[in-house]
Each structure stands twice: as C-alpha cells, then as structure tokens.
Backbone as a ProteinNet text record, in pm:
[ID]
protein_1_A
[PRIMARY]
XXXXXXXXXXXXXXXXXXXXXXXXXXXXXXXXXXXXXXXXXXXXXXXXXXXXXXXXXXXXXXXXXXXXXXXXXXXXXXXXXXXXXXXXXXXXXXXXXXXXXXXXXXXXXXXXXXXXXXXXXXXXXXXXXXXXXXXXXXXXXXXXXXXXXXXXXXXXXXXXXXXXXXXXXXXXXXXXXXXXXXXXXXXXXXXXXXXXXXXXXXXXXXXXXXXXXXXXXXXXXXXXXXXXXXXXXXXXXXXXXXXXXXXXXXXXXXXXXXXXXXXXXXXXXXXXXXXX
[TERTIARY]
-1006.5	-1009.1	-875.2	-880.1	-758.4	-692.1	-558.8	-482.3	-380.3	-347.7	-256.8	-142.6	-21.2	93	95.9	186.7	194.6	223.6	312.9	345.4	225.8	147.5	28.2	-73.6	-90.6	-185.1	-138.3	-9.9	43.5	13.4	30.3	2.7	-145.7	-231.9	-375.5	-430.9	-379.5	-435.1	-363.3	-243.5	-166.1	-94.6	-83.5	-17.5	122.8	218.3	349.6	333.5	419.5	411.9	426.6	511	529	399	319.9	191.8	89.6	94	5.1	31.6	160.2	195	153.7	173	138.1	-12.6	-93.1	-238.2	-287.1	-218.5	-252.4	-218.2	-103.9	-62.9	-159.6	-217.1	-311.7	-450.5	-472.2	-597.7	-704.5	-670.6	-769.9	-811.3	-717.9	-746	-670.1	-707	-642.4	-598.8	-486.8	-440.8	-392.6	-394.3	-340.1	-187.5	-123.8	21.1	52.8	146.3	189	326.6	397.5	533.2	623.6	707.8	801.5	728.8	605.4	524.9	489.4	493.3	452.6	302.9	261.1	120.2	46.7	-71.1	-152.7	-291.7	-329.2	-451.3	-560.8	-685.6	-799.7	-846	-937.3	-999.6	-1066.7	-1134.9	-1198.4	-1095.6	-980	-875.7	-831.1	-816.5	-772.2	-871.1	-1000.2	-1102.2	-1108.4	-1096.5	-1099.6	-981.7	-863.6	-746.9	-760.3	-809.2	-830.1	-932.1	-1037.8	-1140.7	-1085.1	-1010.2	-951.2	-859	-781.2	-689	-765.2	-874.6	-947.4	-1025.9	-1081.2	-1155.5	-1062.6	-941.2	-844.8	-803	-786.7	-751.8	-863.6	-988.9	-1103.6	-1121.5	-1029.2	-1027.5	-1151.9	-1199.2	-1307.4	-1252.2	-1318.4	-1268.3	-1250.9	-1154	-1118.6	-1236.2	-1321	-1433.9	-1533.2	-1559.8	-1648.1	-1582.7	-1451	-1379.3	-1395.3	-1377.3	-1393.3	-1532.5	-1634.4	-1772.8	-1797.2	-1741	-1759.6	-1695.6	-1576.9	-1509	-1581.8	-1637.9	-1716.4	-1841.2	-1906.4	-2024.3	-1986.4	-1871.7	-1826.4	-1793.3	-1721.5	-1683.8	-1808.1	-1916.1	-2038.5	-2103.7	-2076	-2139	-2055.1	-1926.5	-1836.8	-1845.1	-1848.2	-1839.3	-1697.6	-1683.6	-1551.5	-1455.3	-1500.4	-1419.5	-1490.6	-1414	-1471.9	-1566.6	-1689.1	-1781.3	-1724.1	-1762.2	-1709.5	-1741.9	-1860.6	-1898.5	-1835.1	-1769.1	-1710.7	-1810.1	-1766.4	-1855.2	-1808.7	-1893	-1862.7	-1877.7	-1791.5	-1797	-1814.9	-1914.6	-1945	-1970.2	-1920.5	-1945.7	-1981.4	-2085.2	-2125.8	-2197.9	-2174.4	-2238	-2196.2	-2294.4	-2266.1	-2292	-2306	-2338.2	-2228.5	-2209.4	-2117.1	-2185.9	-2190.6	-2265.7	-2181.2	-2215.1	-2148.4	-2253.8	-2224.3	-2315	-2238.2	-2299.7	-2242.7	-2265.1	-2170.8	-2180.3	-2312.7	-2380.4	-2507.7	-2628.8	-2607.3	-2720.8	-2772.9	-2899.1	-2958.4	-2887.5	-2854.2	-2777.5	-2869.2	-2834.4	-2899.9	-2851.8	-2937.4	-2899.5	-2847.5	-2722.2	-2660.7	-2663.4	-2697.8	-2697	-2578.4	-2537.7	-2423.7	-2298.5	-2190.6	-2064.6	-2011.8	-1976.4	-1921	-1778.1	-1751.8	-1619.9	-1532.6	-1593.6	-1517.5	-1612.3	-1559.9	-1635.9	-1534.8	-1526.3	-1435.6	-1497.3	-1449.9	-1499.1	-1392.3	-1437.1	-1349.6	-1383.4	-1284.5	-1307.8	-1205.4	-1243.9	-1151.5	-1120.8	-992.7	-951.5	-838.1	-867.9	-770.2	-713.8	-802.9	-764.9	-707	-680.3	-624.1	-734.4	-721.3	-814.8	-764.2	-855.2	-823.3	-914.4	-860.5	-939	-929.2	-1042.8	-1043.9	-1138.9	-1094.7	-1183.2	-1302.9	-1422.4	-1542.2	-1538.2	-1597.7	-1593.8	-1646	-1748	-1807.7	-1712.2	-1609.2	-1518.5	-1373.6	-1350.1	-1213	-1141.8	-1031.9	-965.6	-895.9	-889.8	-815.6	-667.7	-602.8	-462.6	-376.1	-310.3	-222.3	-77.6	-51	84.9	127.7	260.2	311.9	279.1	240.8	211.7	69.1	-14.7	-154.1	-157.3	-220.1	-213.1	-278.5	-389.8	-455.2	-364.6	-303.9	-214.7	-92.1	-38.2	78.1	43.7	-75.7	-119.4	-130.4	-190	-204.1	-67.3	24.7	158.3	230	220.5	287.8	228.7	95.3	31.7	70.7	68.7	105	250.8	338.3	479.4	498.9	426.5	436.8	383.1	270.7	212.3	309.6	376.2	471	592.3	635.1	752.8	730.3	604.6	578.1	633.9	647.8	695.7	845.4	919.9	1065.7	1134.5	1074.8	1144.5	1042.4	1013.1	908.5	944.4	1071.7	1111.6	1088.1	1121.9	1098.2	949	869.1	724.2	667.7	716	670.1	697.2	817.9	851.8	769.4	742.8	662.1	518.1	461.1	326.2	324.4	429.1	435.1	433.8	510.1	513	375.4	308.7	175.5	75.9	86.1	-3.7	20.9	146.7	179.5	136.4	149.5	121.1	-23.6	-92	-225.6	-331.4	-293.3	-389.2	-474.4	-411.7	-481.1	-518.1	-648.4	-692	-632.4	-621.5	-561.5	-416.4	-344.1	-204.9	-196.3	-291.1	-294.3	-313.6	-412	-440.7	-320.9	-256.7	-142.9	-20	2.9	116.2	97.5	-21.9	-47.8	-32.7	-80.5	-70.8	76	160.6	301	373	342.2	403.3	361.7	233.9	183.2	253.2	259.5	323.8	472.1	533.7	675.1	700.8	594.3	610.3	604.9	582.8	576.3	429.6	367	222.2	182.7	258.7	227.8	236.9	334.3	345.2	223.7	176.2	57.2	-64.2	-79.2	-190.4	-181.8	-62.8	-44.6	-83.8	-48.2	-84.7	-236.3	-302.3	-447.2	-515.8	-465.5	-529.2	-496.1	-404.5	-370.7	-474.6	-564.5	-662.7	-779.3	-813.2	-919.2	-1055.4	-1086.3	-1214	-1187	-1147.3	-1112.8	-1234.3	-1212.3	-1320.8	-1328.2	-1424	-1447	-1326	-1258.3	-1142.3	-1030.5	-1004.4	-897.9	-933.8	-1059.5	-1101.7	-1094.4	-1128	-1115.2	-968.5	-880.3	-736.7	-686.1	-736.6	-699.1	-740.9	-861.7	-907.5	-818.7	-779.1	-691.7	-558	-501.7	-373.6	-385.3	-494	-513.2	-529.7	-597	-607.1	-468.5	-385.8	-252.8	-165.4	-202	-129.8	-188.1	-291.8	-352.4	-441.8	-508.4	-595.8	-737.6	-807.6	-936.1	-1046	-1050.1	-1155.9	-1142.8	-1020.9	-999.5	-1030.2	-999.3	-1030.4	-1180.8	-1256.2	-1401.8	-1454.3	-1401.7	-1444.7	-1417.1	-1299.3	-1264.5	-1358.5	-1385.8	-1476.6	-1618.3	-1665	-1799.1	-1807.1	-1701.1	-1698.4	-1695.3	-1626.4	-1620.1	-1757.9	-1832.8	-1963.5	-2066.9	-2041.5	-2130	-2121.1	-2004.5	-1986.2	-2023.5	-2002.6	-2032.5	-2086.8	-2219	-2279.9	-2267.2	-2220.5	-2203.1	-2057.4	-1978.3	-1837.6	-1831.3	-1840.9	-1858.8	-1745.7	-1621.1	-1507.8	-1512.2	-1560.3	-1570.1	-1674.1	-1787.7	-1889	-1831.7	-1755.1	-1694.1	-1602.7	-1517.6	-1423.9	-1494.3	-1598.6	-1676.2	-1742.8	-1800.3	-1865	-1765	-1645.7	-1543	-1500.3	-1478.7	-1433.7	-1541.7	-1666.8	-1774.3	-1791.8	-1772.8	-1781.7	-1671.2	-1550.7	-1439.4	-1463.9	-1540.1	-1571.6	-1689.5	-1758.4	-1873.9	-2004.1	-2004.8	-2126.8	-2195.7	-2272.1	-2330.3	-2433.2	-2508.9	-2614.8	-2556.7	-2457.8	-2398.1	-2318.1	-2254.6	-2180.4	-2274.7	-2390.7	-2486.2	-2536.1	-2561.8	-2609.8	-2509.2	-2381.8	-2280.1	-2250	-2258.6	-2243.9	-2353	-2477.3	-2589.7	-2571.4	-2525.3	-2501.7	-2390.2	-2283.1	-2171.8	-2217.7	-2295.4	-2342.8	-2430.7	-2516.1	-2604.2	-2522.2	-2422.9	-2340.7	-2252.4	-2200.5	-2110	-2181.7	-2309.6	-2385.7	-2466.8	-2475.1	-2554.8	-2702.4	-2742.1	-2884.5	-2940.6	-3072.3	-3136.5	-3218.6
1806.8	1833.2	1892.5	2003	2068.8	1986.8	1975.1	1902.4	1995.9	1967.9	2053.1	1969.1	2025.2	1958.2	1978	1906.1	1913.5	2054.8	2125.8	2262.4	2355.8	2340.2	2423.7	2395.5	2269.5	2232.8	2289.2	2282.2	2339.1	2487.9	2558.6	2703.2	2731.6	2654.5	2678.1	2645.7	2541.6	2495.8	2552.7	2608.5	2657.5	2548.6	2429.7	2316.3	2298.8	2251.1	2216.4	2105.5	2107.7	2004.9	1865.4	1851	1719.6	1671.8	1764.8	1727.1	1689.2	1756.9	1721.2	1577.3	1542.5	1405.2	1305.4	1343.2	1251.8	1226.6	1329.1	1311.9	1232.1	1245.4	1160.5	1015.1	994.5	858.4	797	882.6	834.4	808.4	844.8	811.8	919.1	1039.3	1146	1183.8	1175.7	1196.1	1090.1	1071.5	971	1036.3	1109.3	1177.2	1079.9	1127.9	1049.3	1064.7	986.7	995.7	1059.2	1155.3	1221.1	1174.2	1254.9	1218.1	1194.5	1092.1	1055.8	1029.7	978.2	941.5	1060.6	1182.1	1298.5	1292.5	1347.2	1348.6	1459.1	1425.4	1522.9	1524.3	1637.3	1650.5	1719.9	1680.5	1746.3	1862.7	1943.4	2050.3	1992.5	1879.9	1816.2	1784.1	1731.8	1697.1	1819.5	1932.3	2055.3	2095.7	2094.7	2133.2	2032.5	1904.3	1802	1816.7	1847.6	1862.9	1985.9	2096.3	2216.8	2187.6	2114.8	2081.2	1988.7	1885.7	1792.4	1866.5	1960	2037.7	2111.2	2177.8	2257.3	2170.1	2059.7	1971.9	1902.9	1867.1	1809.4	1911.5	2037	2143	2163.4	2139.7	2149.8	2023.5	1927.4	1803.4	1717.1	1718.2	1627.7	1485.3	1389.5	1251	1194.8	1103.7	1052.4	988.2	916.1	849.5	951.6	1057.2	1163.2	1240.1	1256	1325.1	1250	1117.6	1038.2	1049.6	1046.2	1058.9	1196.8	1300.8	1437.4	1454.8	1397.1	1410.7	1333.3	1217.3	1142.8	1222.5	1285.9	1367.1	1487.6	1547.4	1663	1623.1	1512.1	1466.9	1448.3	1395.3	1370.5	1500.3	1610.8	1738.3	1824.2	1793.6	1881.2	1854	1958.7	1938.7	1896	1843.4	1799	1916.3	2028.1	2149.4	2263.5	2363.1	2475.9	2553.3	2585	2663.6	2803.3	2861.8	2994	3097.4	3083.7	3180.8	3150.2	3035.1	2996.7	2922.7	2883.1	2813.3	2836.7	2795	2806.4	2669.8	2642.3	2518.9	2557.6	2497.3	2529.2	2399.8	2393.4	2275.8	2323.2	2262.6	2290.3	2167.6	2138	2019.7	1895.7	1819.1	1696.7	1714.1	1837.8	1860.5	1940.1	1908.2	1983.4	2006.2	2131	2163.9	2249.3	2238.7	2314.3	2396.6	2524.3	2611.4	2678	2685.2	2770.6	2915.5	3001.7	3141.9	3200.3	3270.9	3333.1	3245.7	3114.5	3024.2	3040.2	3002	3006.6	2908.5	2952.6	2870.8	2803.7	2679.5	2615.9	2681.8	2684.2	2735.1	2618.5	2627	2520.5	2557	2459.3	2481.3	2408.5	2453.6	2391.5	2475.5	2429	2501.6	2506.8	2627.9	2644	2593.3	2488.1	2426.1	2482.6	2517.6	2578	2649.7	2748.5	2818.7	2889.9	2846.5	2914.5	2918.3	3014.1	3033.7	2991.8	2938.1	2904.1	3000.3	3076.1	3177	3163.4	3214.1	3222.5	3369.5	3402.9	3540.9	3543.5	3600.5	3607	3468.7	3370.4	3235	3151.7	3213.3	3140.8	3104.2	2987.1	2944.9	2995.4	3053.6	3104.5	3038	3000.7	2950.4	3053.5	3113	3228.8	3202.4	3229.4	3215.8	3308.5	3254.5	3337.1	3430.5	3550.1	3644.8	3585.9	3497.2	3441.8	3349.2	3302.1	3204.7	3250.1	3373.6	3419.9	3412.6	3338.2	3323.3	3450.4	3469.6	3583.6	3559.8	3655	3637.8	3713.3	3640	3702.4	3685.2	3663.6	3641.6	3500	3478.5	3343.5	3282.9	3366.3	3314.2	3267.5	3279.3	3236	3087.4	3048	2907.2	2811.8	2851	2760.9	2732.4	2836	2817.6	2735.8	2761.3	2686.4	2538.6	2512.2	2373.9	2303	2369.6	2311.2	2280.5	2376.2	2356.5	2238.5	2229	2119.1	1984.5	1977.3	1851.1	1810.4	1906.5	1875.3	1831.9	1896	1857.6	1715.1	1681.6	1545.7	1444.6	1476.5	1386.8	1361.3	1467	1452.4	1369.8	1381.6	1308.1	1157.3	1114.1	969.8	904.2	983.6	930.5	901.6	978.1	970.1	933.9	968.7	951.9	930.4	803.6	773.7	825	816.1	866.2	1016.5	1088.9	1233.4	1264.2	1180.3	1199.5	1182.6	1081.4	1059.7	1183	1238	1355.3	1477.9	1490.2	1602.7	1591.9	1470.6	1451	1476.9	1432.2	1451	1600.9	1679.5	1823.9	1886.2	1837.2	1889.3	1854.8	1734.6	1692.8	1777.2	1797.1	1871	2016.8	2075.6	2218.6	2247.8	2155.1	2186.2	2082	1969	1861.3	1825	1818.6	1791.6	1643.8	1611.8	1472.6	1392.2	1452.7	1381.5	1345.9	1437.3	1410.2	1301	1301.4	1195.7	1059.5	1050.3	923	875	965.4	925	891.2	968.5	938	801.2	775.4	645.6	532	554.4	450.1	417.3	520.1	495.9	428.8	471.1	406.8	260	232.7	94.7	9.6	61.3	-13.6	-36.7	55.5	41.6	-46.9	-107	-196.2	-128.4	2.9	77.9	91.8	-21.8	-23.4	47.1	26.9	94.7	246.4	292.5	436.6	486	404.2	443	456.4	361.6	367.9	496.1	529.9	650.6	775.2	777.4	891	901.8	788.8	791.5	837.2	791.1	823.4	964.1	1031.8	1168.3	1269.7	1226.9	1318.9	1335.4	1459.7	1487.6	1441.9	1471.3	1431.4	1359.2	1232.4	1159.3	1136.8	1132.9	1101.3	950	906.1	762.7	693.3	758.6	696.4	670.5	768.3	751.1	639.1	632.4	526.2	389.2	383.2	255.4	212.1	306.3	273.9	229.9	294.9	255.5	110.6	74.7	-62.8	-164.4	-133.5	-225.2	-241.1	-129.3	-136.3	-217.8	-197.1	-271.5	-421.1	-455	-597.4	-655.6	-582.4	-633.3	-644.4	-571.3	-583.2	-692.9	-763.2	-870	-820.2	-707.9	-649	-635.9	-750	-749.5	-671.1	-672.4	-599.6	-449.8	-398.4	-256.2	-224.7	-318.5	-299	-289.5	-376	-371.8	-235.3	-184.5	-52.8	55.3	49.5	149.2	139.7	17.7	0.9	48.7	20.8	65.5	217.8	281.4	428.7	480.7	409	451.8	447.3	338.3	328.6	416.2	458	555.7	689.8	718.2	842.3	824.1	704.8	675.7	533.8	521	387.7	310.7	377.6	310.5	272.9	266.4	227.9	75	25	-118.9	-201.9	-157.4	-237.4	-254.3	-151.9	-163.5	-268.2	-270.9	-374.3	-513.8	-526.3	-655.3	-703	-612.2	-651.5	-680.7	-604.4	-632.1	-769.5	-799.8	-930.3	-1043.1	-1029.1	-1132.5	-1146.3	-1031.3	-1035.6	-1091.7	-1051.6	-1105.5	-1256.2	-1297.4	-1440.2	-1517.5	-1461.3	-1526.2	-1534.4	-1438	-1439.6	-1530.4	-1580.8	-1667.1	-1592.2	-1460.2	-1379.6	-1381.2	-1489.6	-1509.9	-1402.7	-1356.3	-1259.4	-1127.4	-1075.5	-949.1	-968.1	-1083	-1109.8	-1107.7	-1172.8	-1178.9	-1039.9	-958.4	-823.7	-744.8	-754.2	-679.2	-744.4	-878.9	-942.3	-892.3	-886.4	-841.7	-697.6	-612.9	-472.3	-461.3	-538.4	-535	-579.2	-686.8	-734.6	-629.8	-565.2	-462.6	-347.5	-302.8	-190.9	-231.8	-354.4	-400.4	-418	-456.4	-478.7	-357.7	-256.9	-139.4	-161.9	-270.5	-298	-200.4	-179.3	-86.7	-162.8
-2605.6	-2460.9	-2418.1	-2345.2	-2299.7	-2189.6	-2197.6	-2096.5	-2032.8	-1905.8	-1830.7	-1775.7	-1779.2	-1719.8	-1568.9	-1502.7	-1357.1	-1309.6	-1377.8	-1337.8	-1349.5	-1457	-1472.8	-1363.2	-1329.7	-1223.6	-1089.8	-1064.1	-939.8	-931.5	-1043.2	-1044.3	-1021.6	-1085.2	-1075.7	-937.2	-875.1	-747.1	-626.1	-646.7	-533.3	-457.2	-517.9	-453.1	-510.1	-430.5	-486.8	-591.3	-691.5	-796.2	-737.2	-633.6	-571	-506.8	-449.2	-388.2	-494.9	-609.1	-720.1	-763	-779.3	-818.9	-710.5	-583.6	-474.3	-469.5	-493.6	-489.5	-609.7	-722.1	-837	-805.9	-742	-704.9	-603.6	-516.2	-415.6	-473.4	-600.6	-666.2	-660.9	-613.2	-611.5	-753.8	-845.9	-988.2	-1065.8	-1192	-1275.9	-1407	-1403.1	-1523.7	-1630.1	-1754.9	-1865.1	-1867.4	-1953	-1969.2	-2103.4	-2100.8	-2222.5	-2263.5	-2343	-2385.1	-2264.6	-2273.1	-2167.4	-2034.8	-2044.2	-1926.6	-1837.3	-1893	-1814.1	-1785.5	-1671.9	-1633.9	-1708.2	-1761.3	-1833.5	-1770.1	-1709.2	-1631.5	-1711.4	-1686.6	-1748.5	-1661.1	-1717.4	-1639.8	-1514.9	-1530.3	-1414.1	-1306.2	-1347.6	-1251.3	-1171.3	-1241	-1174.6	-1065.5	-1098.6	-1001.3	-886.8	-918.8	-814.1	-718.1	-769.4	-683.3	-594.7	-650.4	-568.5	-458.4	-493	-395.6	-287.6	-328.9	-232	-136.6	-188.6	-103.7	5.7	-30.7	67.6	164.6	116.5	206.8	306.2	261.7	354.6	458.8	416.2	511.1	612.5	569.9	660.9	744.5	731	807.1	782.9	657.9	620.4	619.8	687.5	690.4	549.7	534.6	401.7	330.1	403.5	337.7	284.8	362.9	314.3	199.6	207.1	100.6	-31	-28.3	-149.9	-207.1	-121	-168.8	-227.6	-163.6	-213.7	-350.8	-369.5	-499.2	-608.7	-574.8	-674.2	-714.7	-614.9	-645.2	-730.5	-701.1	-778.5	-921.4	-939	-1073.8	-1161.4	-1101.6	-1178.3	-1224.8	-1155.8	-1190.3	-1284.5	-1296.6	-1372.1	-1521.7	-1603.9	-1748.7	-1787.1	-1907.7	-1954.4	-1962.8	-2018.5	-2029.1	-1958.4	-1916.1	-1844.1	-1935.5	-1890.8	-1973.3	-1998.7	-2111.3	-2145.1	-2038	-1974.9	-1872	-1736.9	-1724.1	-1597.4	-1510.4	-1391.8	-1299.4	-1156.4	-1061	-918.6	-852.7	-756.6	-678.9	-532.1	-467.6	-328.1	-252.4	-129.6	-44.3	95.4	151.6	290.1	343.1	470.2	527.1	449.8	401.4	325.5	176.7	128.8	-11.8	-80.1	-207.5	-290.1	-424.2	-469.7	-590.5	-683.8	-813.1	-918	-991.6	-1015.8	-1090	-1203.5	-1320.1	-1423.6	-1383.5	-1421.2	-1382.7	-1432	-1343.3	-1378.4	-1355.5	-1327.4	-1306.3	-1164.3	-1144.4	-1011.3	-920.2	-799.3	-706	-603.7	-567.4	-454.3	-325.6	-225.2	-94.2	-12	32.5	110.1	257.9	340.9	485	545.8	663.8	730	714	774.6	769.2	625.7	581.6	447.7	446.8	368.2	364	253.3	141.5	33.3	-60.4	-130	-233.3	-322.6	-448.5	-540.5	-680.1	-759.4	-895.1	-995	-1107.8	-1219.5	-1333	-1378	-1481.2	-1593.9	-1709.6	-1822.4	-1845.9	-1847.1	-1868	-1969.8	-2086	-2195.5	-2227.3	-2228	-2264.5	-2152.8	-2036	-1922.8	-1824.4	-1761.5	-1657.1	-1522.8	-1445.4	-1312	-1209.6	-1093.8	-981.6	-870.6	-835.1	-745.6	-629.3	-505.3	-389.9	-405.6	-379.4	-379.4	-258.9	-270.1	-157.7	-27.2	-35.4	86.8	159.8	87.2	148.7	139.8	100.9	85.9	220.2	229.2	358.1	400.6	529.1	580.9	555.2	490.8	454.2	553	635.6	732.8	694.5	565.6	521	546.8	550.6	564.8	700.5	797.1	928.7	946.7	844.7	856.3	890.3	1004.7	1046.8	950.2	884.9	790.7	671.4	617.3	503.8	543.1	661.2	706	723.5	776.3	795.1	661.1	562.2	428.9	370.3	380.8	323.4	389.6	522	591.7	553.2	543.3	507	365.6	272.8	134.4	123.2	199.5	196.1	246.2	354.7	408.1	308.4	244.8	145.8	31.7	-13.6	-124	-83	42	88.6	92.4	99.6	99	-27.6	-133.9	-261.7	-258.9	-175.5	-184.2	-53.7	60	187.9	298.2	330.6	428.8	567.9	605.9	737.6	748	641.5	642.1	642	572	571.3	711.5	785.4	923.1	1007.8	996.9	1076.9	1034.9	905	857.8	907.5	901.5	955.3	1105.5	1175.1	1319.9	1353.7	1277	1300.3	1274.4	1170	1136.6	1247.7	1302.2	1410.8	1535	1569.8	1691.5	1683.1	1565	1552.7	1519.6	1449.6	1399.4	1434.6	1493.7	1526.2	1405.1	1287.7	1161.9	1154.2	1139.9	1140.8	1025.6	907.8	795.8	823.1	888.8	923.8	1029.8	1125.9	1227.8	1161.7	1070.9	1004.6	923.6	850	766.8	851	958.4	1046.7	1111.4	1163.5	1224.4	1125.1	1002.2	898.4	869.1	854.3	823	939.9	1062.8	1179	1186.9	1161.9	1164.9	1059.3	936.1	828.8	856.1	930.9	963.6	1084.3	1139.6	1252.7	1388.4	1391.3	1517.8	1560.1	1588	1607.6	1737.6	1843.6	1970.2	1955	1875.4	1850	1771.4	1676.4	1599.4	1691.6	1784.1	1879.9	1962.3	2004.5	2084.6	2004.4	1876.2	1790.5	1777.5	1747.9	1732.8	1861.5	1975	2102.6	2151.4	2084.5	2124.6	2077	1987.7	1930.6	2027.9	2057.3	2155.2	2104.8	1980.2	1921.1	1789.4	1794.7	1672.2	1583.4	1451.5	1360	1340.2	1258.4	1240.8	1178.5	1085.3	1020.8	1121.2	1207.6	1307	1403.9	1445.6	1537.7	1470.7	1342.1	1270.8	1265	1228.6	1223.6	1361.1	1466.6	1602.8	1629.3	1587.5	1607	1537.3	1413.2	1338.6	1410.5	1458.4	1528.1	1657.2	1730.5	1855.2	1828.7	1719.3	1682.6	1658.8	1585.9	1554.5	1679.3	1784.9	1911.4	2000.4	1950.6	2027.5	2139.8	2118.5	2220.4	2164.8	2146	2076.6	2147.5	2281.7	2350.9	2328.3	2330.3	2303.5	2156.3	2068.3	1926.7	1906.2	1974	1962.7	2006.5	2116.4	2164.5	2060.4	1997	1895.6	1774.9	1729.1	1615.1	1649	1771.1	1810.3	1814.4	1861.2	1860.8	1717.5	1628	1488	1422.9	1442.2	1376.5	1445.2	1570	1633.6	1561.1	1501.6	1425	1278.9	1225.6	1085.1	1076.6	1083.2	1088.9	958.4	849.7	721.7	695.8	801	789.4	778.9	656.4	633.9	692	675.3	724	875.2	946.5	1092.1	1130.3	1058.8	1085.8	1058.3	950	917	1029.6	1077.9	1182.3	1314.3	1344	1464.8	1456.8	1341.5	1325.4	1348.8	1292.5	1308.2	1453.9	1521	1660.1	1752.9	1732.5	1815.4	1791	1664.8	1633.9	1705.3	1707.4	1776.4	1926.7	1979.6	2122.8	2154.9	2052.6	2076.3	2093.9	2062.1	2073.7	1937.2	1910.5	1777.8	1742.9	1842.5	1814.4	1762.5	1833.8	1790.2	1661.7	1647	1523.4	1404	1417.7	1306.9	1269.4	1369.7	1340.3	1255.8	1292.4	1217.3	1081.8	1072.8	941.6	847.7	896.4	812.7	769.1	861.1	825.5	722.6	742.8	647.5	508.6	500.5	369.9	302.3	379.8	322.2	265.7	341.1	295.2	177.7	181.3	75	-57.5	-51.8	-175.6	-217.6	-130.4	-162.5	-146.3	-79.6	-57.8	44.6	38.4	131.3	233.9
[MASK]
++++++++++++++++++++++++++++++++++++++++++++++++++++++++++++++++++++++++++++++++++++++++++++++++++++++++++++++++++++++++++++++++++++++++++++++++++++++++++++++++++++++++++++++++++++++++++++++++++++++++++++++++++++++++++++++++++++++++++++++++++++++++++++++++++++++++++++++++++++

C-alpha cells in the first residue's frame, strides 16, 4: 500500500502541512506512524482530507461532515485505480465512481466534485469542470476563507490565543459556521462563556451544532430556560441530535416536567442504540 508523508499530502490537497497535522489530530483521518514518529497517510486519507477541506469550506455542519466522511471511506478503494476515480457530493449524498463508470445523478446543491488521476506515476487531485471554482487570484473570498480557517485550525496545536484571534477574523470576514463553532468552543473552554454565547448568537442562521453549543454554554451560565430553547431549536434543524435530546430530557426532569422528559429520554435511547 502506497503511503504519503505530510508534505506530499499538503501538496496534493492544497492544505498547509500544519493544517494536515491538525486535521489528523482532530480525527478526520488516522495515519500510521513512520520513522521518528512521522505521519504516513494512505490514498484514502488523502481523498478524505481533500473532501473534508471542501465540505468545511461549504459550511457543512460537523455532524453531517463526519457522516459524509464515513460514507466516503466505505466507498474508497485501498489504492487509487489505474483509471482514476471521481468524488462528488450534493445534498446529503457523497459518491465515488471509477473513471469511465456510469455515474449516479445527484440532486441538490453541488458541494464538491473532483477527479483523482495518475499521471506518469504521480497522483493528481483535480477539480471537475462542473465544480471548478472561479479563480480570482489571492483575493478570491472562498479561497481566502479556506486559508484562514485552516490557519486557525493549525494554530490550535501551538497557540490557543492566536487560534482564537484567527477564528475571530474568519468569523468577522466570512461568517464561517465552522469558525463560529470552534471560536465558541475555545472561548468556552477558556472560561469566557459569556463571550462564547455572544459569538453563537451573532450568527444570523445558526446550524444545529452552533445551537447545541449555545445550549451547553447557557447551561454553564445557569440559564436553563434559555438552554432549553437553544436545544429545541437545534433538534428542529436536526431531530437526530442525540446529545440535545439527552440534555433536554435532563433539564425537563429537573423542572418536574415528566412527560416531556420521558419523550426526550426515549428519543435519546433510540438514537444512542441505533434502534428504529
């Protein structure tokens, strides 16, 4: 099985080497260890990292991102086929096709589409024509947003204060949901819970993850009624958000509302066990 070093992965995916290491540390991929504990990535890891980069840039919520990457991993061969392959994501589906194979028709907003090719023994990851981004040079806002988010992610490894400021800049300039979630998380962990709440509430259309994080922060501030509202808004967007059901059940139980507590306990148990 072919293995790639961090520098090779950075070149293939267009990510800084520090961001590659940060995403491995965050569990997006699980590389092996080589000599002197260097990271050694598989072909699957390379494709997963490129996919994670683009889905994060498209502001796909973290829970959906994790599910998409698990679905992608199950479809990827161990090594790149000689004819190459294509990866496409739209709506809630992500599919892999070997080059020349019949393609499924995907409906919904196209989130990513790129081809994996072998050229003179080298692996290339190339945007498909249907998804080729408009290149406006260094000023392209999508590219700038990706770079800022990746830089902030990498800084979490070495300088949390600098990471907070980098996420803050990304939020102010691009309203990136992933940056909002990570900025709020770091502020919360640093004891600045009111600041985290303010960050979460600054988002015009928050996703389920941001609303869940808001609920946790409000609980820690001793504001259970506001936390309940945040959790209810979160499950209105993602009814399978098990942790939100768990927290709602606990809060309703503490309030003496046994009926609503039981409903959320039952939903949490069903989601936690995978029962239908």
